[in-house]
N, C-alpha and C positions, 0 to 999 in steps of 0.2 A: 771218374766219379760223376754220376748224374745228379742234378739238383733242379727240379721243375722242368722248364723247357730248355735249360742251358746245361752245359758241361763245364767243369773246371778241370783244367789240366795243370799238374804240378811238374815243372821241369826244374831240376836242380843242377846248378853249375857249381861244382865243388872244386875249390882251389885248396889243395892239400899242402899245407905248410907245416911240417912236423918240427917240434921243438928240437933244436940242436942240429937241424938239417937245413939244406939250401931251400930258399923260398922259391916255390914253383907252383904251377897251376895244372890241374887235371880235371876234365869234365866227367861227371858221373850222372847219368840220367836215372831217375827213380823208376821209370818204365820206358818201354821201347816206343811209346806213342809220342809223335811230334805234331799232332793235329789239335787245333783249337777251334771251337765252334763259334761262329759269329753270333753275338748276342750273349755268349756265356762269359766265363771269367778265366783269365790266364795269369798264373803266378810263377815267376822265375826266381829261384833261390840260388844265390851265389855264396859258397862257403869257403873259408880260408883256414889253413892250419900252418903252424910253424912260425907264426909272427907273434913276438912277445907283446906287442901292443895291438890295439884295434887298427886294422889296415884301412886305407882310404879306397872306397869303391867308386867306379864310374861305369856307366852303361852307355852303349851306342849300338847302332845298327851299321850295316856295311857302309852306308852313305851319310848318315847323320845321327843325331841323337834320337832315341825312341820318341814317337809321338803319342801323347795321351796317357802314358803310363805314370804310375805313382811309385817312387823309390822309398824304401824304408831300410835304414842301416841299424843293426843291433850287434855290436861286438864284431865277431868274425863272420857274420851273415849279413848279406845285402839282398833285399827282396824287391823285385820289379813286378808290379801288378797292373793288368789291364782289365777293366770291368766297366762296360761290356766290351767284348772283343769286336773289332770292326774289320772291314775288308782290308784296311791299310796295315793291320798288325801282322801280316804274313811276311816275315823278314828273317835275316841272319842276325841274332842278338849276340853281342860281345860284352863280357863283363871283365873289367880291368881292376886289379887289386894292387895297391902300392904299400909296401912295408919298408919304412926307412927309405933307402935309395934303390930298393929293388922293386920291380914291377912285373907282374905276371897277368896273363889273361886267358880266358876260355870262351868258346863260342858255341851257339846252339841254333840250328835252323828250325823255325816254326812256320807251319803252313796253316791256313785258315780254310774252313769250309762252312756251308750253310745247308740245313735240312729242316723243313717246317715241323710244327707240332700238329697241324691239322691238314686234311685234304679237302678239296672242293669237288663234290659229287653233285651233278645236276642234270636235269632233262632240258633239252632245247625248247620244247613246247609241252603243253598239257597233253596227257595221254588220252587219246580218243580211240575207242574200240575200232580195231582194224586199220588204223592209220599209222604210217611209218613215222618213227620218231628217233631221235638221236640222244644217246646217253654219253656225257662227257665226265672224265675224272681228271683233275688238274692237281699236280704237286707243285706248289708255289715256292719261290725263294730257294732254289737248289743251286749250289755253287761248288765246283771242283770235286763233285762226287758222282758216282753212277747210281742209278735208281732202277729197280725192277718194279713194274706196275701191272696188277691183275684186275680184271673186271669179272664179277661173278653174278649170276642170276640164281638166287638160292644157293645151292652147293655146286652149281654148274659153271665151269669157267667158260666165259664167252669171248675173252680177249686177254692177251698178255704181251708186254713189250718191255725192253730194257732201254734206258736213256743214259747217254754220257754227255749230253749237252742240253741246254734249255732251248725252248720251253719244253716242260714235261707234261704232256696231255695225251690221254688215251681215250678213244671214242668207240662206240658200238651202236649199231642200229637195232631198234626194237619195233616190232609190230604187235601191239598188245592184244591179248585175248581176254574174254570175259573173266576167265579164271585167274588172271594175273593180279587182280585187285587184292591187296593185302600182302602180296609177296614182297621180298626184299631183294634189292640189288646192292652189291657192295663193291668197294674199291680198296685194294691193299697196295701199299708202297713200301719197299724194303731197300735199305741203304746197302750199296754194293761197295765194300772196302774191307781190305784185310787189316789195315792199320787203325781203323776207327771202329769202336764197338758197334755191333749190329743193332739196328732199330727198325721196327715195322709199324707203319701207321695204317688205320682202317677207318673207312667212313661208310655208313649205310643209308639207304633211301627206301622207304616203303612205297610201293606202286599203288596209285589210285587211278583206275581206268574209268574214264568218263564215257557215258553212252546215253542215247536218246531213250525216252520211255518205251517200254516193251511189255508184253504179256498183261495188258490192261484188262480189267474185269470189273463188272458191276454186280454187287450182291444186294438182295432185297430181303428185309426182315419185316413182317413174317412171310409175305408172298407178294406176287405181282397183282393178285386180285383180292381185294378186301372190301368189307362193308364200310359205309360212312361212319366216321367217329373213331376208327382204328388208327393208332400211331403206326406210321410206316417209316422205316429207316433204310435209305439207299447209301451204300458204301462203295467208293471207287478205289480200287487197289491197282498199283502199277509198280514196275521195277525200273529204276533209272538212277543215274549218277551224273550230275548233282540231282538232289531230290526235285521232283517235278511240281509245278503249281497245278492246282486242280480247279476247273471252272465247270459249274453245273448250269445247264440251259434247259428251257422247256419250249417245245414247239407250239406255235400258235398260228392263227391265220395270217399274222404279219411277219412270220419267220421265227427265228430262235431268239428267245429273251433270256439273258443271264439272270439267274436267281440266287446263286451262292458261289463262294470261292473258298471251299474247304473240302476236306476228304469225305465228310459225311453230310448227306442232305436229309433233314428231318422234316417229315410231313405230319405235324401233330394233329390229332383228331381229323383225319383226312376227310375231305368233302368231295362231292361229285366233280366240282370244278378243278380238283387236283388231278383228275384222271388225264392221261395223255402220254406223249412221248418225251422221255427225259434223256439228255445227253451228258456224258462225262467226258471232258476234254482235258488231257494231261499234256504238259509241255515243259521242256527246259531249253537251254540254249543250243542243244544239239538236235532238237526235233520235237514232234508232237504226235499224239495218238488219241483216238476218241472211240467211245462205245455208246450205244443207245439201248433204251429199255422202255417197254410199254407198261404203263400202270393202269389198272382197271379198278374203278370204285363203284360198288353197288350201293344204291340208296333209294329211299322213298322220294317222291316228287318234291322238288324245292325250287326256289326262284320262280315260282309260278307268277305269271303276269297276265293281266286282262286289259285289253285296250279297246276303247270305244272310239271309232273313227267316222266322222269327226266327233269330238266329245261335246261340242256345242253346235246345235243346228236350229234352224227355223222350222216352224210347222210346215210339213210337206216334204222336207229334205230326206235323203236316203242315209242310213247309218249301218256300219258293220261293227259287230261285237266279236272280237277274236281273243282266244286264250292260248298261251304257250307255257311250257313247264319243262324242267330238266329232271330226268329220272333214269334209272337203270334197274330193271327193264322199263320200257316205255309205258306211260300212264294213260288211263282212259279219262277223257275230258267231258265234264258235265257243266252246262251253262244254265243259270237260273236268273229270274227277274224278281227282286224283292218288292213287296208292297205292304200296305198296312194290314191286309188280311192274311199274309204269309208269303210263300215263295212259289213261283211258277216255273217249272222246268221247261227250257226252250229246246226245240229241235234244232240241232246244229249239224253242219257238215264240215268235217276236217277242223273241228273246234271253232267254227265261225257261224254266227247267226246274223242275218241281214234283215233290217227294217226298211221296207220300201218307201213309205211316206210317214215320217214321224209326226206324232200328235203329242199334246200335253201329257196324255196318259202314259206315253212311252218314257217320259222323263223319270229318272230315279236311279237306284243302285242296282247294278248287275253283279253276279257272282260266278266265278269259275272254280271248279274243284277238279284237281288232277289226282287219280288214284292208281296205285299198283300194289303188288303183293306185299311191299315193304312199308306202305303207309300212304298218306294223302297230304295235299297242300292246297290252300285256297288263296284266291285273290279277288279283289272287288274293284269296280270302276263306276263312275257316275256318267249319266247322259243328261245333258241339259237341252230342253226344247224351248226355244225362245218364241215370245209373241208380244204384241202391244198390249197396254193395260185395257181392261174391260171390267164391266160390272162394278164400277166405282161407286161408293156410297159414303155419305157424310152424316154422322149422327151427333146431336147436341143433347147431352143427358145431364139433368133434366132441361127441357127447352125453356121453362119459365122458372125463375128463382128470385129469392129475395137477396138483397145486398148482404154479402158475407157468406152466402152458400157456395159450396164447391160445385164446379161444372167440368165435365169431360167432353172435349170435342175430338171425335175419332173418325178417321178416314180408312176405308178398306178398299182394295182393288186386287184383281187377279192379273198377273203378268209375269213374263220371264224374258230377260232378267228382271229381278225385282224392281218395281218402279220407285222412283224417288218421290216421296209424298211432300207436297208443299201445302201448308195451311195458311190461309189469309183471313184478315178481318177487314171488312169493307167499312169505309167511313165517307163523310162528305168531301174530305180532302184527297181521297184515293184509297189504296189498299195497303195494309201493313202485314208483312210476312211474319208468321209466328214461329218461334222455335218449338219443334215437336220431337217426340221420341217414339219411334215405331208407329208413326202416323197418328199419335195422340198428343193433344195439347190440354193441359189441366189448368183450370183457373181455381186457385185455392180458396179465394174469398171474392166472389163476384162483386163488381162495382158498377156504378151507372155507366161508366165508359166501356164496359165489356159488352153491353147490349148491342144488337145489330145483326147483320148478315155475315156468315162465315162461308168460306169457299175452300174446297179441297181439289187439288190437281195432282193426278198420278202420271208420271212421265218416265219412259225408258227410251232406249235408242230406236225402238220400233214405232213409237207413237205416244199419245197421251189421252187422258179422260178426266172429266170434271164432275163435281157434285157440290150443292149448296145446302145450307140450313140456317135457321133463325134462333137467336137467343134473346129472351126478354128478361130485364133485371129491374126489380122493384126494391125501394128502400127508404130509410129515414135520412134526415139531412146529413151531409158529409162535406168534406173539403171546406169546412168552415174556416174563415180567415179573418183575423182582427188586425187592423193596421193602425198605428199611432203615428201621425204625421205632423211635424217631424218627430222622430223617436227621442231625440236628444235636444233640449232647449235650455236657454238661460232663463233665470227668474224674470217674469213679465212677458215672455213670448206667448203667442197664440198657438193652440194645439187642436187637431181634429182626430177623433177616435171613431173608426168606421168598421162595420162588420159585414161580411158577405158569406153565403152558404149555398150549396147545391142540394135540392131535395125534391121529392115528389110524393105528396103535394107540397106546395110552397110552405116554408117554415115561418114561425113567429120568432122575431129577433128580440133578445133581452141583453142590455149592456149593464155591467156591474164594475165597481171599483173595490179592490181588496185592500183591507187594512188589518192592523193587529187586532182590532175589536170585532172584525167580521167583514161582511160585504155590504156595499151601498149600491142599490139599483139606481141607474142614471136615466134621466128622461132623455129619450133620443128621438130624432126625426129622420125617417127613412134609414134607420139603423146607424145614424151618425150622431155623436155627442161632441160639442165644441167647448174648449176651455179658452176664455178670452185672454187672461193674464196668468200664466203658470206660476205657481209657488212651490216651495220645497214639499209642502203637504200633498201636492198633486202627483208627485213622483210615486212610482210603484207599479203594481200589476193590475191590468184591466182584463175583464173577461167578457166574452160574447157567447150566448147560448142560443142555437137555432133549434126549434121544436116543431114537429108535425105529429100526425097520428101514429106513425110507425117508429118514432124514436126521437132522439135529440143528438146534437153535436156541439162541442165547445171549442173555443180557441182563446188564447191569451196573448197579451203583448205587454211590453214594458215601456214606461215613460221615464225618462231620465231628465231631471231638472238640475242643472249645474249652478254652483255658486262658490265664492271664495271661502276659505276656512273661517270658522267662527266658534265661539264658546270653547276655545282651547283651554285646557286645564293640565297642570303639572302637579303630580303628587309624589312626595318622598315618604316612603313607608318602611319603618317608623321614622319620624323626622329627627328624633334624638336617640343615638345608639352608643353603646360602648365599643371600644376597639374589638374587632373580631366578629361583631354581629353582622348579619346579612341585611342588605338594604335593597329595596326595589325603587327605581325612579321610573315613573310611568306617565306618558303623555297621551291625552285623548283630544280629539277635535272633530267637529262636524263640517263636512265639505263634500262637494261633488264636482269634478272627479276626486277620488280619495287623495288626501294630502300626503306629501312626503314629510315624514317626521324627522327632525334633526334635534338631537340632544347635545347640549354643551355644558362644560364645567368651567365656571369663571374662576380666574386666578389673577394675581398681581401682574403676571406677564402677558395676560390676554385670556383668550378662550380656547379650550381644547374640545374638539368634536369627539363624541363618544359613539362607539359602535353599539347600535341598539337593534333589537328584534321585535317587530310589531309595536314599536314605540316604547319598548321597555328596556332599561339598562339595569343589570343586576350587579351589585357589589357583594362578592362572596364573603369577604372578611374585611370589614371597614377598618381603615387606618386614619390617622390624623390628617394625612394629605387629602383624604376624600371629603373632609368637611368643607362647607362653603356654599355658594349659590349656584344652583343649576338652572338652565334655561331650556325651554322647548320651543321650537319654531315649526309650525305647520304650513306647508307651501303647496299650492297647486298652480295651474296656469292662470287662474283668475285672481290670485292674491295670496296673502300670508297672514298669520296670526301668531302671537307669542304669549308665553306664560313662564313664571319663575317660581322657584321654591328653594328653601334652605335645608341643609343637612348639618346637624351638630354631632360630632364624634367625641365621646369622652373616653379618657383612659389614664391609667397610672403613669407616673413619670417613666420615661424611657430615653434611650440615646443620651444618657447623662455623660457629660464630658468635663474633666477638670484639667486646666492647663496652668503651668507655672512658667512665667515669662520674665527673663530667660530661665531655663532649667538648671544651668550651671553658672554661678556667679563668684566673684571675689568678695572678700570681706568689705562691707561698706556699700556694695551696689544695691540698687533699687530693684524690687521684685514685685510682680503682680500675680496673685492667685485668683483665677476666675473659673466659676462653675456655670455651665449651661445645661438645660434639660428641656425635653418636649413633653407636655402633659396638658390635659384638660379635665377639670379646672386647673388653673396655674398652680405650680408646686411651690412650697416654702423651701428655700435653700438654706442648708446649715453647713458651715465650713468648720473643719476640725484639724488640729495639729496633733499627730501621734507621737508619743514618747514612751520611754521605758516605764514611767509611772502611770501611764494611761493616755487619755485624749483630752485636749484642751479645746473648747469651742471658741471660735474666732468671731469677732464682730465683723460682719461684712455688709456691704451696700450693693444692692442689685446683684448679689452673688459674687462680689469681688472683694478681696482682702489685699491691702498693699503693705509691703515691708519697705520702709524708707531707706534704711541702711542695714543690709543683711549682716548678721553675725553667725559665727560657727554654730551657735545653738539653734539658729533658724533652720539649719539643714535637717532633712529627714522626710518622712512620708506625710502628705496632706490628704484629707478625705473630704469629699463633698457628698451630701445626702439630700435628694430632692423628694419631698413628701406632699401627697394630696390625699383626699378621702378615699381614693381607689388603690393606693399602694405607694411604694417608694422605690428609689433606684440610687445606686452609689457609684462613685468613681474615685480613684486614687491616683496620685502622682508624686514623684520624688523631686526634692530641691537639693542641689549640691552646692555648699559654700566652701570655697577653698581658702585656707589661711596659711601664710608663710611667715615664720618667726626665726630671726637669726639670734644666736647667743655665743658668748665667749666665756671660757672657764680657765682660770679663776676670774679674769677681767679683760676688758678691751685694752687696758693700760697695764703693761707688765714690765718687769725688770729683766735685763739681759740674764740669760741662763735659766730662766724659768721654762717650764713646759706649759704650752697653751693649746687648748682644744677649741676649735671653732665649729659650731653646730648649726643645723637648720632643722626646725620642726615644721612639718607640712600636715595640715588637717584636710584630708580629702578621702573620698570613698574609693578611690582607685590608686594602685601602686604607682610610684613615680621614679624617674631616673634623674640622678643628681650629677651636675658638672661643676667643679670648683676651678676658679681661675684667680691668678694674682695679677693685679694691674701694675705694669712697669713701663714708664716712659711712653705713654700712648700705645702700649701694646699689652696683650693678654697672654700670660703664661698658664698653660693648662696643667693643673695639679693631678697627681696620680690617683687620688681618691675618687671613688664613684659612690660612696656611701653618704649618709646624711650628716657626717661629722668628719673633721680633719684635724690631726694633731701635729704640732710643731714642737720637737724636742729641743730644749735649751736654746731658746730664741735669742737671736742677735739683732743688731741694728739693721742688718740687711733684710730681715724678715718683716720690718715695719712697713705699713702701707695699707692699701685698700684690697679687700678680698671680695670676690663676687661668686654667687652660686646661681645656677640656672636649673630650675625644676620643671620637668616635662612629664605629663601623663596624657591619656586619650582625650581629656577635656581641653587641653591647651598647655601653656607654659607661664611661669612667673620667675622674676629675677629679684635677688636680694643683695645688698651691698653693706660691708662692714669695714671700719677702719681700726687697725691694730697699732697701738703706740708702744714703742720699746724704749725704756729709760736705762741710762748707763748705771753700772754698779759702782758705789762709793764704799770702800772698805777702810775702817778705822780700827787700829789696834788699841785695846784698852791699856791704861797706864799701869794697872796692876800686873799686866802680863809683860810689859817692857818698860820698866821704870826709868831706865837710863837712856833709852833710845838706841842702845847699842845694837840690838838685834835688827832694827830697821836699817841702820847704816851698814851693818855687816852684810845684810842680805841684798842690799840694793844692787851691788855689782853682780852678784850671782844671778839674781833675777833678771837683771838686764841682759846678761849674756845668754841665759837659757830661755828668755821669754819668747824670742822669735820661734825657736824650735818647738817649744811647748804649744804655742798658738797654732802652728800648722798641724801638729799631731792631734791636738784637741779638736780642731775644726773637722779633720778627716773622720775622727771617731764619732763626733756628733752627727755628721751627715750620714754616716753608715748606720746610725741608730734611729734615724728619723722614720717614724711609722707612716707619715703622710707626706711623702716626697713631693716636690713640685719643680717646675721648670723655671730656671732663672733666665734672664735675658742672655742669649748667646750660648746656653748650655742646657743639657737635659740630665737630671739626677733621678735615678730609679731606685 
């Protein structure tokens, strides 16, 4: 039975033990096959009959126990399994069965073999056209079986062999042809055995014949000859395996140049320059091949070029003017010389025109036109004829002007290369070079200093030339200057005021002093005015005016007279304000140089400097703290000066505060109730005590009311009201008076057997915690009650003594102490109830004997009934 790559063989060893017969063993094979494939599965079944119980099985081979197998016993059947089968499993297997004291056995010979699932079919080398190659087919992993192997090319048998030992390899030589590509070669292997089921394997290989490029061809679309602007497509086709790489090259004067590496070469809008020989070269690893093709492009002239050699010459030099152009067919060349009057066609030979001795008139632009039946193309070039400057001329326009007129100084000259024009102004100290544009220097408004001789020099590399001209400038006074010496003085110093001016004819000089009321003309000598001892009034602006028949000119100068600050003034506006009003504090002072203004606010702790702007400090919304004295100090390098002013700020009472000191007291403590408030004018203070029935005004001194010994009735809310003509303000505060009162009901002195309640009354605004204690022999017994009262049921002599209560709340704690006195009981029987005294005598004995027992029982009962238990010395009763 086949399963995947392996076969499983079932061999059955049957031990026939029939019921009621003798225990014996007989081998029965399920099939005649005794072969197991390596890698497959082998199952041996051993069966028994004739045994009333399950027999005991054992397996072995001829020499030892089986290696690697798994044994499974089920009743009368024992199974030995090998999976996978290995080379070592080929043995004689013996199965033994024991039933009681009888033993029987049976044996089976098993052989193993190996045959693969796949073949190995391969070529020794790659297949190359016409080259001998070897085809190998290998059947791997063959063991103990014969194999028949065939090699076929298509349906043709090319080799066949039988193998009965390893290795199993068959070969055949191949000389591939071009038509072998795509054909198949196959290898078939068949198992040669009569005992093993037949099996045939087959492997196939498709032949790929490699060969160098061949049958290469170039195609052109649309054709080999086309007009300029046409798209041309060159395609290179070849036959090769593996596919060939394609390289396009174009031939030039320097050899072949690679232009593309793809099957198709595209020449978009082909130009004349694209004409030429193209080569397609194809290659693979087996070889190469190439083809060439000529492309012709028809077009009008283009790339026309005109050369003037040399392009720059000196007068008298020889010049050649030559034109070249690319066209197909060849173009006719026409040379022309352009001028202002038009163009002159030149006679040329082979597109060249020669000038034997160049002159300035030969300079200019030359043109070449190339013409054929498809169109034309032009090119131009320049010829420069150089010479030294000549005919240089300098003009001053106009030559005579008044001051302020515009003047143009212009120089012209003929030269090539163009001359560099230098304009100069001559003076007594030498020459000054003028900045000019295109040989022209413009004086926008002529001045006296512009008058004189001007010179023009034209210079190039071949020489220079000069020309001169005169400019005359007439005008009114100018450059008037007024000096104050020294310009800055202290009071009492001497000062000179002097005026100078340039004019033609000479000017008349007038000195003046400007003031707020106008100008004052000063008497001067030789245009100078002297101040013997300068005062503040002398400071200011002075003016000089120079006048002649053509006009006048003025100049001014400043005199600064310095002094320490004086006449300092400080204003507070308004001086009296209400809270919230705006106030300006302004300081002014006279001084030179200007004084630094410092504003200060005086207070009890000293002075505070205020930030001011231009000597002014602004209070946006005045407060009480802004009231008081302000000071201004003006300071410069020569001294200082001060001034003061007052600010009064009025307002309703505010920041009113009421304090109770201390706020929590015990009954009998002293308390002060004090009210403070800020206001202007001063407020009247009223103190009140609030109660359920209303308010009670308290007599106070300076806003203070004193309680000598506080009582519980003094506790509660107090109010303070501060009042002036602008308004009022209030404040409240609480006073807490704590009172602790101890009481006993019915009395502090009681008779044995009575019930006594001890209580504590606390008057406080906050809840309290109570702790009760009994004082015993210098110790304290804590009682179980935490309320404000404690009850002792049927009190005894042992309950007499001192009781203490501790009361605690968030304001503090208080302690109270009470003494309880317990009196003994005296019982007297009335005579009318026992006239003879017999009852008393008769009962004494019984009472005496029962007294002790009754006392104990009654004590236990009373303790169990106590609502306010407490701890006695040495014991705890709950």
